[in-house]
Structure formats: C-alpha cells, structure tokens
C-alpha positions as CSV (number, residue, x, y, z in Angstrom):
1,M,-15.1,15.1,12.0
2,Q,-18.7,14.2,12.3
3,P,-19.8,10.9,10.7
4,T,-21.4,11.3,6.9
5,R,-23.2,9.2,4.7
6,S,-22.9,8.3,1.4
7,T,-23.4,5.5,-1.5
8,R,-19.8,4.5,-1.4
9,A,-18.6,6.1,1.4
10,R,-20.8,6.1,4.7
11,R,-18.2,7.1,7.6
12,P,-15.7,9.3,7.5
13,F,-12.4,7.9,9.0
14,R,-11.9,9.0,12.9
15,R,-8.6,10.8,13.1
16,P,-6.8,12.5,15.8
17,F,-4.8,9.1,15.4
18,A,-3.8,8.8,12.0
19,F,-4.7,6.8,9.1
20,G,-2.1,6.7,8.5
21,A,-0.7,-13.8,-13.3
22,A,-1.3,-14.5,-12.3
23,T,0.6,-17.3,-12.9
24,A,0.5,-20.4,-10.6
25,V,2.0,-20.0,-7.5
26,L,4.3,-22.9,-6.7
27,A,6.5,-24.6,-3.9
28,L,5.1,-22.6,-1.1
29,V,5.8,-23.8,2.2
30,A,2.9,-24.1,4.6
31,A,0.6,-21.0,3.1
32,P,-2.1,-20.5,5.8
33,V,-5.3,-21.0,4.6
34,L,-6.7,-18.3,6.7
35,A,-4.8,-15.6,4.9
36,G,-6.7,-13.4,2.6
37,P,-9.9,-14.5,1.5
38,K,-10.5,-11.0,-0.9
39,G,-7.9,-11.7,-3.5
40,T,-4.2,-13.2,-3.6
41,I,-1.4,-11.1,-4.6
42,T,1.5,-13.6,-6.0
43,V,5.1,-11.8,-4.5
44,R,7.4,-13.0,-7.4
45,P,11.1,-13.6,-6.4
46,L,13.7,-11.4,-8.3
47,G,15.9,-14.0,-9.7
48,N,19.7,-12.6,-10.2
49,L,18.3,-9.2,-10.9
50,T,19.2,-6.3,-8.5
51,L,17.2,-3.1,-7.5
52,T,18.3,0.0,-6.2
53,I,16.1,1.8,-3.8
54,D,15.8,5.3,-5.4
55,G,12.1,5.6,-7.1
56,D,13.9,5.0,-10.7
57,I,11.5,2.3,-12.0
58,S,14.3,1.4,-14.9
59,D,15.3,-1.9,-12.7
60,W,11.9,-2.9,-12.4
61,P,10.8,-5.5,-15.1
62,L,7.8,-4.1,-15.4
63,A,7.0,-6.2,-18.6
64,N,7.4,-9.5,-17.0
65,F,4.5,-8.7,-14.7
66,T,1.5,-10.5,-16.1
67,K,-2.0,-10.3,-14.5
68,A,-3.5,-7.1,-12.2
69,A,-5.4,-8.7,-8.8
70,Q,-8.6,-7.0,-9.9
71,Q,-11.7,-7.1,-7.5
72,P,-15.1,-7.9,-9.0
73,L,-16.9,-4.4,-10.2
74,F,-18.0,-2.4,-7.0
75,P,-20.2,-3.5,-4.8
76,E,-19.9,-7.2,-5.9
77,G,-16.5,-8.0,-4.0
78,Q,-18.3,-6.0,-1.1
79,N,-21.1,-8.3,-0.9
80,A,-19.3,-11.3,-1.5
81,G,-17.4,-13.6,0.9
82,S,-14.2,-14.0,-1.0
83,T,-13.3,-12.8,-4.2
84,Q,-11.2,-14.4,-7.1
85,A,-8.6,-11.6,-7.6
86,A,-5.2,-12.9,-8.1
87,G,-2.6,-11.4,-10.0
88,D,1.1,-10.3,-9.3
89,H,0.6,-6.7,-9.2
90,I,-2.6,-4.1,-8.0
91,V,-3.8,-1.4,-10.5
92,F,-6.2,0.9,-9.3
93,D,-9.5,1.2,-10.9
94,R,-12.2,3.3,-9.9
95,A,-15.0,0.4,-10.6
96,R,-13.6,-1.6,-8.4
97,I,-12.2,-0.3,-5.4
98,G,-14.0,1.5,-2.3
99,L,-14.1,4.8,-1.5
100,F,-14.4,5.7,2.6
101,N,-13.5,8.3,5.3
102,G,-16.1,10.8,3.2
103,T,-14.8,10.7,-0.1
104,T,-17.1,10.8,-2.9
105,E,-17.8,9.9,-6.8
106,E,-16.3,12.9,-7.5
107,A,-12.8,12.1,-6.5
108,F,-10.1,11.2,-8.4
109,Q,-11.3,12.1,-12.1
110,A,-10.3,15.7,-12.4
111,N,-8.3,15.2,-15.6
112,D,-6.3,12.4,-17.4
113,S,-3.3,13.0,-14.7
114,D,-5.5,13.6,-12.0
115,F,-4.8,10.0,-10.5
116,G,-3.9,6.2,-11.1
117,S,-1.9,3.5,-9.4
118,S,-0.1,0.4,-10.2
119,V,1.7,-1.3,-7.5
120,Y,4.4,-4.3,-7.7
121,F,5.5,-6.6,-5.8
122,A,8.9,-8.9,-5.6
123,H,11.4,-10.5,-3.1
124,D,14.7,-12.2,-2.4
125,S,16.0,-13.9,0.0
126,R,16.1,-10.4,2.5
127,F,13.8,-8.2,1.6
128,L,10.1,-7.2,0.3
129,Y,10.4,-4.9,-2.3
130,I,7.2,-2.6,-3.4
131,L,6.9,-0.5,-6.3
132,A,4.4,2.0,-6.7
133,V,3.8,4.2,-9.9
134,F,1.6,6.7,-9.3
135,I,-0.5,9.1,-11.9
136,D,-0.9,12.4,-10.7
137,D,-0.6,16.3,-11.8
138,V,-0.5,17.8,-8.4
139,L,2.5,16.1,-5.9
140,R,1.9,17.0,-2.2
141,D,5.2,16.1,0.2
142,D,4.6,19.3,2.0
143,R,2.1,18.5,5.4
144,D,4.1,16.4,7.3
145,T,6.7,18.7,9.1
146,R,7.1,16.5,12.1
147,E,10.8,15.4,12.5
148,H,10.3,11.7,12.1
149,G,7.9,11.8,9.7
150,S,5.1,10.5,11.8
151,A,2.3,12.1,10.3
152,G,3.2,10.8,6.3
153,F,-0.8,10.2,6.3
154,N,-1.1,13.9,5.4
155,N,1.0,13.7,2.2
156,D,0.3,11.6,-1.4
157,G,1.1,8.4,-1.0
158,F,-0.7,4.4,0.7
159,E,-1.2,2.7,3.0
160,F,-1.2,-1.2,4.3
161,F,-1.7,-3.3,6.4
162,L,-0.1,-6.9,7.4
163,D,-1.2,-10.1,8.9
164,T,2.7,-11.2,9.1
165,R,1.2,-14.8,10.7
166,G,-1.8,-14.9,8.4
167,D,-3.9,-16.0,10.7
168,S,-6.7,-13.3,11.7
169,T,-10.3,-14.0,11.0
170,D,-11.3,-10.8,13.0
171,C,-11.8,-7.1,13.6
172,I,-8.0,-5.8,14.6
173,S,-9.5,-3.3,16.8
174,D,-12.4,-4.3,19.5
175,D,-10.8,-3.0,22.5
176,E,-9.0,0.6,21.9
177,F,-10.5,1.5,18.5
178,P,-8.7,2.5,16.6
179,N,-6.0,0.7,18.3
180,I,-5.1,-2.8,17.2
181,D,-5.7,-5.5,19.2
182,Q,-2.5,-6.0,21.6
183,A,-3.4,-9.8,21.8
184,G,-3.9,-13.3,20.2
185,M,-4.3,-13.7,16.7
186,N,-4.0,-9.3,16.1
187,V,-0.7,-9.1,18.0
188,D,1.3,-9.6,14.7
189,D,-0.9,-7.0,12.4
190,F,0.3,-4.2,11.9
191,Q,-0.1,-0.8,9.2
192,V,2.5,1.0,7.4
193,T,2.1,4.8,6.0
194,V,3.8,5.5,3.0
195,G,3.9,8.8,1.8
196,L,6.1,11.4,-0.2
197,N,7.8,13.8,2.5
198,A,10.4,16.6,1.4
199,N,11.6,16.7,5.0
200,F,13.8,13.5,3.8
201,R,14.7,14.7,0.5
202,P,18.5,12.9,-0.2
203,S,20.9,16.1,0.5
204,G,22.0,17.5,-3.1
205,A,19.6,15.1,-4.5
206,A,19.0,15.6,-8.9
207,G,15.6,17.8,-9.3
208,N,13.5,14.8,-9.8
209,V,14.2,13.4,-6.8
210,L,11.8,13.7,-4.2
211,G,11.7,12.4,-0.5
212,A,10.0,9.4,1.2
213,R,9.0,8.1,4.1
214,Q,7.5,5.0,5.6
215,T,6.8,4.4,8.7
216,V,4.3,2.0,11.2
217,E,1.0,4.0,11.8
218,R,-0.4,1.5,14.4
219,A,0.7,-2.4,15.5
220,G,-0.7,-5.2,17.8
221,N,2.9,-4.9,19.1
222,L,3.6,-1.9,20.1
223,A,7.3,-2.0,20.5
224,L,7.1,-2.1,16.3
225,I,6.5,1.4,16.9
226,G,8.5,2.3,19.2
227,P,8.7,5.3,21.7
228,D,8.7,8.1,18.7
229,K,6.6,6.9,16.1
230,G,8.5,6.8,13.0
231,G,11.9,7.6,14.6
232,P,14.6,4.9,16.5
233,G,13.9,2.4,18.8
234,G,11.1,0.5,17.6
235,I,11.6,-2.6,15.6
236,Y,10.1,-1.7,12.0
237,R,12.5,1.3,11.9
238,D,15.6,-0.6,13.9
239,A,15.3,-3.3,11.4
240,L,15.3,-0.9,8.3
241,T,18.4,0.8,9.6
242,A,20.4,-2.4,10.2
243,A,19.7,-3.9,6.6
244,G,21.6,-0.7,5.6
245,G,21.2,1.3,2.7
246,A,18.0,3.2,1.3
247,D,14.7,1.4,2.6
248,I,12.5,3.7,0.2
249,G,13.1,6.0,-2.7
250,A,10.9,8.6,-4.7
251,R,10.9,10.5,-8.1
252,R,8.9,12.7,-9.8
253,Y,8.1,12.1,-13.7
254,A,7.3,14.5,-16.4
255,D,6.2,11.8,-19.0
256,L,5.2,8.4,-17.2
257,R,5.5,6.7,-20.7
258,A,8.8,7.9,-21.6
259,A,9.8,6.8,-18.1
260,G,8.9,3.2,-19.2
261,A,5.8,2.8,-16.6
262,R,3.1,0.7,-17.7
263,N,0.2,1.9,-15.7
264,P,-3.1,0.9,-17.7
265,E,-4.0,4.2,-18.5
266,I,-1.3,5.5,-20.4
267,A,-1.6,2.1,-22.4
268,A,-5.4,3.1,-23.4
269,K,-4.9,6.7,-24.2
270,P,-1.1,6.4,-26.2
271,N,-1.4,10.0,-27.4
272,V,-1.5,11.5,-23.9
273,T,0.9,12.6,-21.4
274,F,0.8,11.7,-17.9
275,T,2.9,12.9,-15.2
276,G,3.0,11.7,-11.7
277,Y,5.8,10.0,-9.4
278,A,6.6,6.3,-8.3
279,I,8.1,5.1,-4.5
280,E,9.8,2.5,-4.2
281,M,10.8,0.6,-0.7
282,R,11.7,-2.5,0.9
283,I,11.0,-4.0,4.1
284,P,13.8,-6.5,5.3
285,F,12.8,-10.3,6.2
286,A,14.1,-9.8,10.0
287,R,13.6,-12.3,13.0
288,T,12.9,-9.4,15.2
289,I,9.0,-8.7,12.9
290,P,7.3,-11.7,14.2
291,G,6.4,-13.9,11.8
292,F,8.1,-11.7,8.6
293,T,9.4,-14.3,6.6
294,P,8.1,-15.3,3.2
295,D,7.9,-19.2,3.5
296,H,4.1,-18.0,4.1
297,A,1.1,-16.2,2.6
298,M,0.3,-13.0,4.8
299,G,-2.6,-10.9,5.2
300,F,-3.0,-8.1,3.1
301,E,-4.7,-4.9,2.3
302,L,-3.8,-1.7,0.3
303,F,-5.5,2.0,0.1
304,W,-4.2,4.8,-1.6
305,R,-3.9,8.4,-0.4
306,D,-4.8,11.6,-2.9
307,V,-4.0,15.1,-2.0
308,D,-4.5,18.1,-4.2
309,S,-6.3,21.6,-3.7
310,D,-8.1,22.6,-0.8
311,E,-11.1,22.5,-3.4
312,D,-10.7,19.1,-4.9
313,P,-14.3,17.6,-5.8
314,G,-14.8,14.5,-4.1
315,Q,-12.4,14.7,-1.4
316,G,-12.6,13.2,2.0
317,G,-11.5,13.6,5.6
318,G,-8.5,15.8,6.0
319,Q,-8.6,17.4,2.2
320,I,-7.6,13.7,1.4
321,S,-9.1,11.5,-1.3
322,W,-9.1,7.8,0.5
323,A,-10.0,4.3,-2.0
324,S,-9.2,1.0,-0.9
325,W,-8.3,-2.0,-2.9
326,G,-10.8,-4.3,-1.2
327,Q,-13.6,-2.3,-1.6
328,S,-13.6,-1.6,1.7
329,T,-16.0,1.7,2.8
330,E,-15.9,2.2,6.5
331,V,-13.1,2.1,8.8
332,P,-14.8,0.7,11.9
333,C,-16.1,-2.7,12.4
334,D,-19.5,-1.8,13.0
335,N,-20.7,-3.4,9.5
336,P,-17.3,-6.1,9.3
337,Q,-18.3,-6.5,5.3
338,A,-17.8,-3.3,4.5
339,S,-15.0,-2.6,7.3
340,L,-11.2,-2.1,6.7
341,F,-10.5,-2.9,9.8
342,H,-11.9,-6.4,9.1
343,T,-9.1,-9.1,8.3
344,A,-12.0,-11.1,6.3
345,N,-12.0,-7.8,3.9
346,W,-8.1,-8.6,3.2
347,G,-6.3,-10.3,0.5
348,S,-3.0,-11.7,0.9
349,L,0.5,-11.7,-0.2
350,V,1.8,-15.4,-1.7
351,F,5.5,-15.7,-1.9
352,D,6.0,-17.8,-5.1
353,T,9.7,-19.2,-5.2
354,T,10.2,-20.5,-8.8
355,N,8.5,-17.9,-11.2
356,F,11.5,-15.6,-11.2
357,L,11.0,-12.0,-12.6
358,G,14.6,-12.2,-14.1
359,P,16.8,-14.9,-15.1
360,A,17.1,-17.6,-12.6
361,P,19.9,-16.8,-9.9
C-alpha cells in the first residue's frame, strides 16, 4: 500500500502485520501522573449490579453514565499537548476524531445508520467491562476466517491500547515498527483487537446473536500473545479462559432505541429508527497481565473500524474506515503529535472506587 496524504489522513496504516461525568474521581490509589495527557475516562464501579457477557445491553445502567469524554474539535485536540476531555464514556463524533490509514472526510456519513458508536466502561473486583454500542447498517463479520480470530481487524469493531502501568511517555515502536518495543517503559503496553466474527458465533444461538472475538494484536511482552495469536498459550488468552464464562458477546439490533441504546445520534433524531449492534466484553484483573490492577491510572487510546462495501466512500486501507478517539491521523511516530503510536496522544483510564453505577454493594 503506497502512502497517501490528505488533510486528516496523511499516511495509510502499513499492514502485513494487522492493526489490529464525569463525576469527580474519588479515592484513587497511587494514580501515576504520567498516564493519559489527552483526556480521562473514569471507570466507575458496578456496585451490586451483575453483567452477563452476551451482547444484551439491557443489564447496563446506561442512564447512569453522565458525561462523554469528548476531545476538542479537530484539530485543536491534536495540536494541544494535553486536553481536558473527561467523562465516564466515549462517543464517536466526526468533528472530534482523527481519520487515519487513508480514510477521508467522505467516510462515516452515507446515511443516518451508516456509523456511530458509544463506548462504556465499568469495573468490579475481578474485571474491567467494556460495552460498545454501534450504529451501523452494514455488519461485516465474515472477513476473518482464521482459526483463532487472529485477523479480527478485517471485520467491524474497535481496537484499544493499554499502558497498564501508566508510565509510558514515548513512541511505543521505535525499534521494529510496528511491533511494540520489548523493553523499558513499553514492555507492559499492548493493543487489543475487538471485532465481530462469524466463526465464533455460539452454537444454537438466537438469530440476533452474533459472534465476536478479542485478541492481543501486538505487545511489548510477547508472552501476552503467545505462540499462536489468539490461540491458547498466550498470557492474555489464557487469563480469559481461566476466568471462566464468556469473555465477549455481541448482538444485532433492528431498533437500537427500542433496545435501550442512548447514543446521542439516536436522541437527536427521535423519528429515525437506527440499526446496529453491540459488543460486550470483560478482561480479568489477572496478576499474569503485568500492571493490570485497578489501583492506578492506565494509558488508553481507542479507535474504531467500519467495514461496508468495497465501494464505500471515504474508506481507507483494507477497505475499512478508521477513526481514533485521540485525533491521531498517522500511525508511525514520524510526526509524534499526530501519531497513534505515541503515548503522549493517549488518554487514561482512571478507576473510581466510590461513585457506583448501581446501588452500593
């Protein structure tokens, strides 16, 4: 893929290697000040609520999420050394995201249900929970045919980076781009690909149930990935398995409003029926995942993938439209201020311990 340049997407992602409220934060323990200059996402405790990981959004108290962590209008957020984005969830907003990997301004606007996303976070003593509710009229779960879902970046979904110790201040990939550097402050950094995947649809499931998969895409500690990306033997996959139960679930929705979705696009157009899907997942606070404990802030960045047709206007590399929450428009660190791989352009997850989403336990 040859590099191209545009106003907001200057360099396509180089792939054979897959790319794959705000209420006050109280009672945090030893939150590193280095994590996340580009905004704060407060991860609130569930309280006595229980979440079933099946893609059904009805057990999430969405009305209790009070503020989206929104970046300034593009490119103000990209040009700033830090931003005041703060909230307890993330909302896709075309005016406040960065387009990259060749994606252009024509993307994400074919019709009302072309694309939208709200991403919610919660935690308890055992897990970090993530719910992503997508407005989308074309669901693609068919382009990753690998045994362990190791090419999930080809399907609809999202991806995120974690700096679990919250200490990274550099480009995560200087030595062997695009692999994460396997030393120093980057050894605990990793990227997770999350996507729909028909190969992992539960047997005998109802018609609206979809398959989904999460897997480590790249990591500073290669043992997180293991001998076969997405398969057994990697620390991350083995931790998911050891926790028991489903680690991810997804469902299709013919009417997101009727299902209880609270994406701002839905509220803004009460006479429009929005179609889409939801992905629900959890990650165990496992000692085997270095630094992944909810007693400190962690560096965090998220980007979305939307796959429609081969002729979808504005799509970028891999026939996918790509957009980042932190307004990154390039992947390598040639221009650090615009780089997805530069931790100074990430926000942070901050784990609240008192402002419960449900009744206190």
